[in-house]
SEDREN-39079 format. One record per atom (N, C-alpha, C, O, CB): x, y, z; residue in one letter. Coordinates in nm, 3 decimals, padded with zeros to 5 digits. Glycine has a CB too. Example, Ala and Ser with C-alpha at 12.3 -4.5 7.8 and 13.67 -1.06 7.14 Angstrom:
BEGIN
<node><east>01.319</east><north>-00.569</north><up>00.780</up><type>A</type></node>
<node><east>01.230</east><north>-00.450</north><up>00.780</up><type>A</type></node>
<node><east>01.320</east><north>-00.330</north><up>00.780</up><type>A</type></node>
<node><east>01.424</east><north>-00.332</north><up>00.846</up><type>A</type></node>
<node><east>01.131</east><north>-00.447</north><up>00.905</up><type>A</type></node>
<node><east>01.285</east><north>-00.225</north><up>00.708</up><type>S</type></node>
<node><east>01.367</east><north>-00.106</north><up>00.714</up><type>S</type></node>
<node><east>01.290</east><north>00.003</north><up>00.787</up><type>S</type></node>
<node><east>01.341</east><north>00.114</north><up>00.804</up><type>S</type></node>
<node><east>01.408</east><north>-00.060</north><up>00.572</up><type>S</type></node>
# end
This chain:
BEGIN
<node><east>02.641</east><north>-01.123</north><up>00.628</up><type>M</type></node>
<node><east>02.664</east><north>-01.090</north><up>00.773</up><type>M</type></node>
<node><east>02.539</east><north>-01.119</north><up>00.855</up><type>M</type></node>
<node><east>02.545</east><north>-01.165</north><up>00.968</up><type>M</type></node>
<node><east>02.705</east><north>-00.938</north><up>00.791</up><type>M</type></node>
<node><east>02.426</east><north>-01.089</north><up>00.793</up><type>E</type></node>
<node><east>02.297</east><north>-01.114</north><up>00.872</up><type>E</type></node>
<node><east>02.283</east><north>-01.256</north><up>00.906</up><type>E</type></node>
<node><east>02.220</east><north>-01.286</north><up>01.007</up><type>E</type></node>
<node><east>02.172</east><north>-01.071</north><up>00.793</up><type>E</type></node>
<node><east>02.333</east><north>-01.347</north><up>00.833</up><type>A</type></node>
<node><east>02.323</east><north>-01.494</north><up>00.859</up><type>A</type></node>
<node><east>02.389</east><north>-01.524</north><up>00.994</up><type>A</type></node>
<node><east>02.336</east><north>-01.603</north><up>01.073</up><type>A</type></node>
<node><east>02.394</east><north>-01.578</north><up>00.742</up><type>A</type></node>
<node><east>02.502</east><north>-01.462</north><up>01.021</up><type>G</type></node>
<node><east>02.568</east><north>-01.476</north><up>01.153</up><type>G</type></node>
<node><east>02.489</east><north>-01.426</north><up>01.265</up><type>G</type></node>
<node><east>02.492</east><north>-01.486</north><up>01.373</up><type>G</type></node>
<node><east>02.695</east><north>-01.406</north><up>01.154</up><type>G</type></node>
<node><east>02.416</east><north>-01.318</north><up>01.249</up><type>Y</type></node>
<node><east>02.322</east><north>-01.267</north><up>01.355</up><type>Y</type></node>
<node><east>02.210</east><north>-01.361</north><up>01.379</up><type>Y</type></node>
<node><east>02.167</east><north>-01.379</north><up>01.493</up><type>Y</type></node>
<node><east>02.264</east><north>-01.131</north><up>01.317</up><type>Y</type></node>
<node><east>02.161</east><north>-01.425</north><up>01.271</up><type>R</type></node>
<node><east>02.054</east><north>-01.515</north><up>01.287</up><type>R</type></node>
<node><east>02.101</east><north>-01.641</north><up>01.363</up><type>R</type></node>
<node><east>02.029</east><north>-01.697</north><up>01.445</up><type>R</type></node>
<node><east>01.997</east><north>-01.550</north><up>01.152</up><type>R</type></node>
<node><east>02.222</east><north>-01.682</north><up>01.334</up><type>Y</type></node>
<node><east>02.277</east><north>-01.799</north><up>01.403</up><type>Y</type></node>
<node><east>02.293</east><north>-01.770</north><up>01.556</up><type>Y</type></node>
<node><east>02.271</east><north>-01.857</north><up>01.641</up><type>Y</type></node>
<node><east>02.414</east><north>-01.838</north><up>01.340</up><type>Y</type></node>
<node><east>02.333</east><north>-01.648</north><up>01.585</up><type>L</type></node>
<node><east>02.355</east><north>-01.599</north><up>01.721</up><type>L</type></node>
<node><east>02.223</east><north>-01.605</north><up>01.800</up><type>L</type></node>
<node><east>02.215</east><north>-01.659</north><up>01.910</up><type>L</type></node>
<node><east>02.414</east><north>-01.454</north><up>01.719</up><type>L</type></node>
<node><east>02.124</east><north>-01.548</north><up>01.741</up><type>V</type></node>
<node><east>01.984</east><north>-01.548</north><up>01.804</up><type>V</type></node>
<node><east>01.935</east><north>-01.691</north><up>01.822</up><type>V</type></node>
<node><east>01.883</east><north>-01.730</north><up>01.927</up><type>V</type></node>
<node><east>01.879</east><north>-01.467</north><up>01.715</up><type>V</type></node>
<node><east>01.952</east><north>-01.772</north><up>01.711</up><type>F</type></node>
<node><east>01.906</east><north>-01.909</north><up>01.722</up><type>F</type></node>
<node><east>01.980</east><north>-01.988</north><up>01.827</up><type>F</type></node>
<node><east>01.922</east><north>-02.073</north><up>01.894</up><type>F</type></node>
<node><east>01.919</east><north>-01.976</north><up>01.591</up><type>F</type></node>
<node><east>02.108</east><north>-01.960</north><up>01.841</up><type>A</type></node>
<node><east>02.189</east><north>-02.035</north><up>01.948</up><type>A</type></node>
<node><east>02.138</east><north>-01.992</north><up>02.088</up><type>A</type></node>
<node><east>02.129</east><north>-02.074</north><up>02.179</up><type>A</type></node>
<node><east>02.350</east><north>-02.003</north><up>01.933</up><type>A</type></node>
<node><east>02.105</east><north>-01.863</north><up>02.104</up><type>A</type></node>
<node><east>02.055</east><north>-01.821</north><up>02.231</up><type>A</type></node>
<node><east>01.924</east><north>-01.884</north><up>02.267</up><type>A</type></node>
<node><east>01.902</east><north>-01.929</north><up>02.379</up><type>A</type></node>
<node><east>02.041</east><north>-01.677</north><up>02.234</up><type>A</type></node>
<node><east>01.835</east><north>-01.887</north><up>02.164</up><type>L</type></node>
<node><east>01.703</east><north>-01.953</north><up>02.188</up><type>L</type></node>
<node><east>01.717</east><north>-02.103</north><up>02.206</up><type>L</type></node>
<node><east>01.642</east><north>-02.165</north><up>02.282</up><type>L</type></node>
<node><east>01.606</east><north>-01.924</north><up>02.071</up><type>L</type></node>
<node><east>01.809</east><north>-02.161</north><up>02.139</up><type>L</type></node>
<node><east>01.828</east><north>-02.307</north><up>02.156</up><type>L</type></node>
<node><east>01.884</east><north>-02.337</north><up>02.299</up><type>L</type></node>
<node><east>01.854</east><north>-02.442</north><up>02.357</up><type>L</type></node>
<node><east>01.927</east><north>-02.363</north><up>02.043</up><type>L</type></node>
<node><east>01.965</east><north>-02.245</north><up>02.352</up><type>A</type></node>
<node><east>02.025</east><north>-02.273</north><up>02.487</up><type>A</type></node>
<node><east>01.905</east><north>-02.260</north><up>02.587</up><type>A</type></node>
<node><east>01.891</east><north>-02.342</north><up>02.678</up><type>A</type></node>
<node><east>02.150</east><north>-02.165</north><up>02.524</up><type>A</type></node>
<node><east>01.819</east><north>-02.158</north><up>02.567</up><type>V</type></node>
<node><east>01.705</east><north>-02.147</north><up>02.654</up><type>V</type></node>
<node><east>01.615</east><north>-02.275</north><up>02.654</up><type>V</type></node>
<node><east>01.574</east><north>-02.327</north><up>02.758</up><type>V</type></node>
<node><east>01.623</east><north>-02.027</north><up>02.612</up><type>V</type></node>
<node><east>01.589</east><north>-02.318</north><up>02.534</up><type>A</type></node>
<node><east>01.502</east><north>-02.437</north><up>02.523</up><type>A</type></node>
<node><east>01.569</east><north>-02.559</north><up>02.583</up><type>A</type></node>
<node><east>01.502</east><north>-02.643</north><up>02.643</up><type>A</type></node>
<node><east>01.466</east><north>-02.463</north><up>02.378</up><type>A</type></node>
<node><east>01.699</east><north>-02.571</north><up>02.566</up><type>A</type></node>
<node><east>01.767</east><north>-02.690</north><up>02.622</up><type>A</type></node>
<node><east>01.767</east><north>-02.692</north><up>02.773</up><type>A</type></node>
<node><east>01.743</east><north>-02.796</north><up>02.834</up><type>A</type></node>
<node><east>01.910</east><north>-02.697</north><up>02.574</up><type>A</type></node>
<node><east>01.795</east><north>-02.576</north><up>02.836</up><type>V</type></node>
<node><east>01.793</east><north>-02.564</north><up>02.982</up><type>V</type></node>
<node><east>01.651</east><north>-02.583</north><up>03.032</up><type>V</type></node>
<node><east>01.631</east><north>-02.648</north><up>03.134</up><type>V</type></node>
<node><east>01.849</east><north>-02.426</north><up>03.027</up><type>V</type></node>
<node><east>01.550</east><north>-02.527</north><up>02.963</up><type>L</type></node>
<node><east>01.409</east><north>-02.547</north><up>03.002</up><type>L</type></node>
<node><east>01.375</east><north>-02.692</north><up>03.001</up><type>L</type></node>
<node><east>01.322</east><north>-02.741</north><up>03.101</up><type>L</type></node>
<node><east>01.314</east><north>-02.472</north><up>02.909</up><type>L</type></node>
<node><east>01.403</east><north>-02.765</north><up>02.893</up><type>L</type></node>
<node><east>01.370</east><north>-02.906</north><up>02.884</up><type>L</type></node>
<node><east>01.449</east><north>-02.985</north><up>02.991</up><type>L</type></node>
<node><east>01.392</east><north>-03.075</north><up>03.053</up><type>L</type></node>
<node><east>01.400</east><north>-02.960</north><up>02.741</up><type>L</type></node>
<node><east>01.576</east><north>-02.955</north><up>03.015</up><type>A</type></node>
<node><east>01.652</east><north>-03.027</north><up>03.118</up><type>A</type></node>
<node><east>01.589</east><north>-03.009</north><up>03.259</up><type>A</type></node>
<node><east>01.579</east><north>-03.103</north><up>03.338</up><type>A</type></node>
<node><east>01.798</east><north>-02.977</north><up>03.120</up><type>A</type></node>
<node><east>01.548</east><north>-02.885</north><up>03.286</up><type>G</type></node>
<node><east>01.485</east><north>-02.855</north><up>03.415</up><type>G</type></node>
<node><east>01.349</east><north>-02.929</north><up>03.432</up><type>G</type></node>
<node><east>01.318</east><north>-02.985</north><up>03.537</up><type>G</type></node>
<node><east>01.463</east><north>-02.702</north><up>03.428</up><type>G</type></node>
<node><east>01.271</east><north>-02.926</north><up>03.321</up><type>L</type></node>
<node><east>01.140</east><north>-02.995</north><up>03.326</up><type>L</type></node>
<node><east>01.166</east><north>-03.148</north><up>03.341</up><type>L</type></node>
<node><east>01.097</east><north>-03.214</north><up>03.419</up><type>L</type></node>
<node><east>01.054</east><north>-02.963</north><up>03.193</up><type>L</type></node>
<node><east>01.257</east><north>-03.201</north><up>03.272</up><type>W</type></node>
<node><east>01.288</east><north>-03.344</north><up>03.273</up><type>W</type></node>
<node><east>01.329</east><north>-03.382</north><up>03.418</up><type>W</type></node>
<node><east>01.278</east><north>-03.479</north><up>03.474</up><type>W</type></node>
<node><east>01.404</east><north>-03.379</north><up>03.168</up><type>W</type></node>
<node><east>01.416</east><north>-03.308</north><up>03.473</up><type>N</type></node>
<node><east>01.457</east><north>-03.334</north><up>03.609</up><type>N</type></node>
<node><east>01.345</east><north>-03.319</north><up>03.706</up><type>N</type></node>
<node><east>01.338</east><north>-03.397</north><up>03.801</up><type>N</type></node>
<node><east>01.566</east><north>-03.245</north><up>03.649</up><type>N</type></node>
<node><east>01.256</east><north>-03.225</north><up>03.689</up><type>M</type></node>
<node><east>01.144</east><north>-03.203</north><up>03.781</up><type>M</type></node>
<node><east>01.044</east><north>-03.320</north><up>03.769</up><type>M</type></node>
<node><east>00.990</east><north>-03.368</north><up>03.869</up><type>M</type></node>
<node><east>01.075</east><north>-03.066</north><up>03.752</up><type>M</type></node>
<node><east>01.019</east><north>-03.364</north><up>03.647</up><type>L</type></node>
<node><east>00.926</east><north>-03.473</north><up>03.623</up><type>L</type></node>
<node><east>00.973</east><north>-03.605</north><up>03.678</up><type>L</type></node>
<node><east>00.893</east><north>-03.687</north><up>03.723</up><type>L</type></node>
<node><east>00.901</east><north>-03.486</north><up>03.477</up><type>L</type></node>
<node><east>01.103</east><north>-03.626</north><up>03.676</up><type>R</type></node>
<node><east>01.163</east><north>-03.748</north><up>03.730</up><type>R</type></node>
<node><east>01.158</east><north>-03.744</north><up>03.880</up><type>R</type></node>
<node><east>01.163</east><north>-03.850</north><up>03.942</up><type>R</type></node>
<node><east>01.307</east><north>-03.766</north><up>03.681</up><type>R</type></node>
<node><east>01.149</east><north>-03.628</north><up>03.942</up><type>G</type></node>
<node><east>01.145</east><north>-03.617</north><up>04.086</up><type>G</type></node>
<node><east>01.274</east><north>-03.636</north><up>04.151</up><type>G</type></node>
<node><east>01.281</east><north>-03.674</north><up>04.267</up><type>G</type></node>
<node><east>01.052</east><north>-03.710</north><up>04.141</up><type>G</type></node>
<node><east>01.377</east><north>-03.611</north><up>04.078</up><type>Q</type></node>
<node><east>01.515</east><north>-03.627</north><up>04.132</up><type>Q</type></node>
<node><east>01.555</east><north>-03.515</north><up>04.229</up><type>Q</type></node>
<node><east>01.501</east><north>-03.507</north><up>04.339</up><type>Q</type></node>
<node><east>01.617</east><north>-03.631</north><up>04.017</up><type>Q</type></node>
<node><east>01.644</east><north>-03.436</north><up>04.191</up><type>N</type></node>
<node><east>01.703</east><north>-03.338</north><up>04.281</up><type>N</type></node>
<node><east>01.626</east><north>-03.206</north><up>04.262</up><type>N</type></node>
<node><east>01.641</east><north>-03.146</north><up>04.155</up><type>N</type></node>
<node><east>01.858</east><north>-03.320</north><up>04.253</up><type>N</type></node>
<node><east>01.545</east><north>-03.156</north><up>04.360</up><type>P</type></node>
<node><east>01.473</east><north>-03.028</north><up>04.339</up><type>P</type></node>
<node><east>01.570</east><north>-02.912</north><up>04.331</up><type>P</type></node>
<node><east>01.542</east><north>-02.814</north><up>04.263</up><type>P</type></node>
<node><east>01.372</east><north>-03.004</north><up>04.452</up><type>P</type></node>
<node><east>01.682</east><north>-02.920</north><up>04.398</up><type>N</type></node>
<node><east>01.779</east><north>-02.809</north><up>04.391</up><type>N</type></node>
<node><east>01.836</east><north>-02.795</north><up>04.255</up><type>N</type></node>
<node><east>01.865</east><north>-02.683</north><up>04.213</up><type>N</type></node>
<node><east>01.891</east><north>-02.828</north><up>04.490</up><type>N</type></node>
<node><east>01.854</east><north>-02.904</north><up>04.184</up><type>L</type></node>
<node><east>01.903</east><north>-02.896</north><up>04.042</up><type>L</type></node>
<node><east>01.795</east><north>-02.833</north><up>03.954</up><type>L</type></node>
<node><east>01.825</east><north>-02.750</north><up>03.868</up><type>L</type></node>
<node><east>01.940</east><north>-03.040</north><up>03.986</up><type>L</type></node>
<node><east>01.675</east><north>-02.871</north><up>03.975</up><type>S</type></node>
<node><east>01.567</east><north>-02.810</north><up>03.896</up><type>S</type></node>
<node><east>01.557</east><north>-02.663</north><up>03.919</up><type>S</type></node>
<node><east>01.531</east><north>-02.588</north><up>03.825</up><type>S</type></node>
<node><east>01.437</east><north>-02.874</north><up>03.928</up><type>S</type></node>
<node><east>01.576</east><north>-02.618</north><up>04.043</up><type>Q</type></node>
<node><east>01.568</east><north>-02.476</north><up>04.075</up><type>Q</type></node>
<node><east>01.686</east><north>-02.408</north><up>04.011</up><type>Q</type></node>
<node><east>01.668</east><north>-02.299</north><up>03.955</up><type>Q</type></node>
<node><east>01.566</east><north>-02.451</north><up>04.229</up><type>Q</type></node>
<node><east>01.804</east><north>-02.464</north><up>04.014</up><type>T</type></node>
<node><east>01.922</east><north>-02.404</north><up>03.956</up><type>T</type></node>
<node><east>01.904</east><north>-02.394</north><up>03.802</up><type>T</type></node>
<node><east>01.943</east><north>-02.294</north><up>03.742</up><type>T</type></node>
<node><east>02.048</east><north>-02.486</north><up>03.992</up><type>T</type></node>
<node><east>01.849</east><north>-02.495</north><up>03.742</up><type>L</type></node>
<node><east>01.831</east><north>-02.490</north><up>03.595</up><type>L</type></node>
<node><east>01.728</east><north>-02.386</north><up>03.562</up><type>L</type></node>
<node><east>01.745</east><north>-02.314</north><up>03.463</up><type>L</type></node>
<node><east>01.787</east><north>-02.629</north><up>03.537</up><type>L</type></node>
<node><east>01.626</east><north>-02.374</north><up>03.637</up><type>M</type></node>
<node><east>01.523</east><north>-02.267</north><up>03.607</up><type>M</type></node>
<node><east>01.585</east><north>-02.129</north><up>03.626</up><type>M</type></node>
<node><east>01.548</east><north>-02.037</north><up>03.553</up><type>M</type></node>
<node><east>01.395</east><north>-02.282</north><up>03.700</up><type>M</type></node>
<node><east>01.678</east><north>-02.109</north><up>03.722</up><type>R</type></node>
<node><east>01.742</east><north>-01.981</north><up>03.732</up><type>R</type></node>
<node><east>01.833</east><north>-01.956</north><up>03.610</up><type>R</type></node>
<node><east>01.838</east><north>-01.844</north><up>03.560</up><type>R</type></node>
<node><east>01.823</east><north>-01.973</north><up>03.862</up><type>R</type></node>
<node><east>01.901</east><north>-02.057</north><up>03.563</up><type>W</type></node>
<node><east>01.981</east><north>-02.042</north><up>03.442</up><type>W</type></node>
<node><east>01.892</east><north>-02.008</north><up>03.324</up><type>W</type></node>
<node><east>01.932</east><north>-01.929</north><up>03.238</up><type>W</type></node>
<node><east>02.061</east><north>-02.170</north><up>03.413</up><type>W</type></node>
<node><east>01.771</east><north>-02.065</north><up>03.316</up><type>R</type></node>
<node><east>01.676</east><north>-02.044</north><up>03.205</up><type>R</type></node>
<node><east>01.645</east><north>-01.892</north><up>03.202</up><type>R</type></node>
<node><east>01.652</east><north>-01.829</north><up>03.097</up><type>R</type></node>
<node><east>01.541</east><north>-02.133</north><up>03.223</up><type>R</type></node>
<node><east>01.610</east><north>-01.835</north><up>03.321</up><type>V</type></node>
<node><east>01.578</east><north>-01.699</north><up>03.337</up><type>V</type></node>
<node><east>01.696</east><north>-01.604</north><up>03.286</up><type>V</type></node>
<node><east>01.674</east><north>-01.505</north><up>03.216</up><type>V</type></node>
<node><east>01.546</east><north>-01.674</north><up>03.484</up><type>V</type></node>
<node><east>01.814</east><north>-01.642</north><up>03.324</up><type>G</type></node>
<node><east>01.929</east><north>-01.565</north><up>03.284</up><type>G</type></node>
<node><east>01.954</east><north>-01.577</north><up>03.130</up><type>G</type></node>
<node><east>01.985</east><north>-01.479</north><up>03.062</up><type>G</type></node>
<node><east>02.052</east><north>-01.611</north><up>03.363</up><type>G</type></node>
<node><east>01.940</east><north>-01.695</north><up>03.083</up><type>L</type></node>
<node><east>01.957</east><north>-01.711</north><up>02.932</up><type>L</type></node>
<node><east>01.846</east><north>-01.646</north><up>02.859</up><type>L</type></node>
<node><east>01.871</east><north>-01.597</north><up>02.748</up><type>L</type></node>
<node><east>01.963</east><north>-01.860</north><up>02.890</up><type>L</type></node>
<node><east>01.724</east><north>-01.639</north><up>02.907</up><type>Q</type></node>
<node><east>01.615</east><north>-01.567</north><up>02.843</up><type>Q</type></node>
<node><east>01.651</east><north>-01.415</north><up>02.836</up><type>Q</type></node>
<node><east>01.633</east><north>-01.348</north><up>02.734</up><type>Q</type></node>
<node><east>01.479</east><north>-01.591</north><up>02.922</up><type>Q</type></node>
<node><east>01.703</east><north>-01.363</north><up>02.954</up><type>F</type></node>
<node><east>01.739</east><north>-01.219</north><up>02.950</up><type>F</type></node>
<node><east>01.846</east><north>-01.195</north><up>02.851</up><type>F</type></node>
<node><east>01.842</east><north>-01.094</north><up>02.781</up><type>F</type></node>
<node><east>01.784</east><north>-01.168</north><up>03.086</up><type>F</type></node>
<node><east>01.943</east><north>-01.286</north><up>02.841</up><type>L</type></node>
<node><east>02.057</east><north>-01.263</north><up>02.743</up><type>L</type></node>
<node><east>02.001</east><north>-01.274</north><up>02.606</up><type>L</type></node>
<node><east>02.043</east><north>-01.194</north><up>02.521</up><type>L</type></node>
<node><east>02.177</east><north>-01.368</north><up>02.761</up><type>L</type></node>
<node><east>01.912</east><north>-01.361</north><up>02.573</up><type>A</type></node>
<node><east>01.854</east><north>-01.373</north><up>02.436</up><type>A</type></node>
<node><east>01.778</east><north>-01.254</north><up>02.401</up><type>A</type></node>
<node><east>01.787</east><north>-01.208</north><up>02.287</up><type>A</type></node>
<node><east>01.764</east><north>-01.494</north><up>02.424</up><type>A</type></node>
<node><east>01.698</east><north>-01.196</north><up>02.496</up><type>I</type></node>
<node><east>01.627</east><north>-01.070</north><up>02.469</up><type>I</type></node>
<node><east>01.725</east><north>-00.956</north><up>02.445</up><type>I</type></node>
<node><east>01.708</east><north>-00.876</north><up>02.352</up><type>I</type></node>
<node><east>01.533</east><north>-01.035</north><up>02.587</up><type>I</type></node>
<node><east>01.826</east><north>-00.949</north><up>02.529</up><type>V</type></node>
<node><east>01.922</east><north>-00.837</north><up>02.507</up><type>V</type></node>
<node><east>01.990</east><north>-00.848</north><up>02.373</up><type>V</type></node>
<node><east>02.010</east><north>-00.747</north><up>02.305</up><type>V</type></node>
<node><east>02.028</east><north>-00.833</north><up>02.618</up><type>V</type></node>
<node><east>02.028</east><north>-00.970</north><up>02.332</up><type>I</type></node>
<node><east>02.089</east><north>-00.987</north><up>02.199</up><type>I</type></node>
<node><east>01.990</east><north>-00.943</north><up>02.090</up><type>I</type></node>
<node><east>02.030</east><north>-00.874</north><up>01.997</up><type>I</type></node>
<node><east>02.132</east><north>-01.137</north><up>02.178</up><type>I</type></node>
<node><east>01.869</east><north>-00.979</north><up>02.100</up><type>M</type></node>
<node><east>01.770</east><north>-00.941</north><up>01.999</up><type>M</type></node>
<node><east>01.748</east><north>-00.792</north><up>01.996</up><type>M</type></node>
<node><east>01.742</east><north>-00.732</north><up>01.888</up><type>M</type></node>
<node><east>01.638</east><north>-01.011</north><up>02.025</up><type>M</type></node>
<node><east>01.737</east><north>-00.730</north><up>02.113</up><type>M</type></node>
<node><east>01.716</east><north>-00.585</north><up>02.114</up><type>M</type></node>
<node><east>01.833</east><north>-00.510</north><up>02.062</up><type>M</type></node>
<node><east>01.816</east><north>-00.411</north><up>01.990</up><type>M</type></node>
<node><east>01.684</east><north>-00.536</north><up>02.251</up><type>M</type></node>
<node><east>01.952</east><north>-00.553</north><up>02.095</up><type>V</type></node>
<node><east>02.074</east><north>-00.490</north><up>02.034</up><type>V</type></node>
<node><east>02.079</east><north>-00.501</north><up>01.886</up><type>V</type></node>
<node><east>02.112</east><north>-00.404</north><up>01.819</up><type>V</type></node>
<node><east>02.199</east><north>-00.553</north><up>02.090</up><type>V</type></node>
<node><east>02.047</east><north>-00.616</north><up>01.832</up><type>L</type></node>
<node><east>02.042</east><north>-00.636</north><up>01.690</up><type>L</type></node>
<node><east>01.938</east><north>-00.550</north><up>01.625</up><type>L</type></node>
<node><east>01.962</east><north>-00.492</north><up>01.519</up><type>L</type></node>
<node><east>02.015</east><north>-00.777</north><up>01.659</up><type>L</type></node>
<node><east>01.818</east><north>-00.540</north><up>01.689</up><type>V</type></node>
<node><east>01.713</east><north>-00.456</north><up>01.631</up><type>V</type></node>
<node><east>01.759</east><north>-00.308</north><up>01.630</up><type>V</type></node>
<node><east>01.731</east><north>-00.234</north><up>01.535</up><type>V</type></node>
<node><east>01.579</east><north>-00.472</north><up>01.711</up><type>V</type></node>
<node><east>01.825</east><north>-00.270</north><up>01.733</up><type>Y</type></node>
<node><east>01.869</east><north>-00.128</north><up>01.745</up><type>Y</type></node>
<node><east>01.976</east><north>-00.094</north><up>01.635</up><type>Y</type></node>
<node><east>01.972</east><north>00.010</north><up>01.570</up><type>Y</type></node>
<node><east>01.929</east><north>-00.101</north><up>01.893</up><type>Y</type></node>
<node><east>02.068</east><north>-00.185</north><up>01.622</up><type>F</type></node>
<node><east>02.181</east><north>-00.150</north><up>01.525</up><type>F</type></node>
<node><east>02.148</east><north>-00.189</north><up>01.377</up><type>F</type></node>
<node><east>02.209</east><north>-00.137</north><up>01.283</up><type>F</type></node>
<node><east>02.314</east><north>-00.226</north><up>01.569</up><type>F</type></node>
<node><east>02.056</east><north>-00.276</north><up>01.359</up><type>L</type></node>
<node><east>02.026</east><north>-00.322</north><up>01.221</up><type>L</type></node>
<node><east>01.910</east><north>-00.250</north><up>01.157</up><type>L</type></node>
<node><east>01.886</east><north>-00.270</north><up>01.037</up><type>L</type></node>
<node><east>01.997</east><north>-00.468</north><up>01.221</up><type>L</type></node>
<node><east>01.835</east><north>-00.167</north><up>01.231</up><type>R</type></node>
<node><east>01.724</east><north>-00.106</north><up>01.170</up><type>R</type></node>
<node><east>01.767</east><north>-00.001</north><up>01.069</up><type>R</type></node>
<node><east>01.869</east><north>00.065</north><up>01.086</up><type>R</type></node>
<node><east>01.636</east><north>-00.047</north><up>01.272</up><type>R</type></node>
<node><east>01.690</east><north>00.012</north><up>00.965</up><type>P</type></node>
<node><east>01.724</east><north>00.108</north><up>00.853</up><type>P</type></node>
<node><east>01.719</east><north>00.258</north><up>00.891</up><type>P</type></node>
<node><east>01.745</east><north>00.344</north><up>00.808</up><type>P</type></node>
<node><east>01.627</east><north>00.085</north><up>00.734</up><type>P</type></node>
# end
C-alpha cells in the first residue's frame, strides 16, 4: 500500500515540475505573459497540494 502513496507524491511533484517548466518555457520564448502568470499561479497551487499530501501522509503513516 505504501507504493501507492509514493506514486501519489511522485505524481504531485511531477505535476509541479511540468507546470514550472511550461511556465519557464513560455516566459523564455517571450510569448504571452498572461499565460506565464497563470502557469506560475497553478504552480503555487500545485505546490501547496503536494505539501498537503505529504503532510497528511506523514501524519497518518508515522509509527
